[in-house]
N, C-alpha and C positions, 0 to 999 in steps of 0.2 A: 355645517357640522352637525352633528346629532349627539345626545348625551344620553345614555340610559345606566340607571342606577338601579341595582338590584340590592334590596336590604334583607340579610337572613337572621332570624333569630337563634341564637348558639343554643345547642340542646346543653340541657343542665349537667354541670360536671367539666367541662369543658374548660382548660385553661390556655393562656397565650402560647404555649409551646405545641399545643394541639392545634390549634389555628395556623400557625406559623407550618407547620408540617404539611396543611391541607394546602396552602396556599403555593408553598414551595414545589410541591407535587404537581398541581395543576398548570402552575404559570406556563413551562413550557409548551402546552396544549395552544396557547394561546397567539405563540410567534407564528407573523406570515399569514392570519387570517385575514381573507379579501376585505377590505373597506375598513377594518380596524385598525385606528390609529394609535391608540394608547389605553392600557387597563391600569387600574389602580385596585388594589388591595387595602382596604380600612379595617381597622379593628377598634371598636369602640374601648374607651378607658377601664369599662367594668368586664369587659370580655362577652358581655352578654348577647352583641350584636356585630355584624361584620357587614361592610358594603364591597361591591364589586362596582367599580365605576368605569363604565366603558365609554371612549370619545370614539365615534364612528365618521366616515364620510358622509353617511348619509342615513336617513331611517331607513329606506329600503334595505339597506346592508343590515341594519341591525335586526329587523323583521326578519330578514332570509337567515341569518345565523342562529337566531333562538328558536330553534325546532324542537319539535318531540327528542331527538337524540340528546340536545342541550339539556333539556329538561330532566331526563332519566340520569344523564351523568352528574348532573350538579345536585341533582335529589340524593344521589349515592354519596357524592363527595360531602354534601353537609348533611347527611344522615337524615334526610327528609325535614328539614326545618323549614320553618314557615318563611316564605319570602314572599317579598312584593315589588314589583317594577313600576319606576315612573321613568318618563320621557321628557326630554329637554329640548329644546331647539337652543343652538349654540352658534348665534351669527357672527360674535367675533371671540377671536382666541388670541390670549397674549403670551407669545413665547418669549419669557422674559430673559431667560439664557441666551436665547439666538437674538437679541433683542428685535424682534420682529413681532407683527400684528398680523395675522391671520383673518380675513373677511369675507363671509358669505353674502352678506346685504349691501 
């Protein structure tokens, strides 16, 4: 498994409802994406930044997805907020509610 975390610095003047509107509007676009296991949207307590956390089957699937079209649409949604990407290997995932452990290692 592979995790990609995108951090967006929220534009000045945005509130929690503004951020939720963007998230709810975008969420359906991520259903059925090849290689994407799960995506989380996160809001910082002060609403000054948001995270998009993606769990992928592989880094290759993530790299294929994050193309120029994704960048353009994401820049539009978040009004060209500064964004940074971090990648992590996820060799073990615990699915607590399903009482199982998934391991790539």
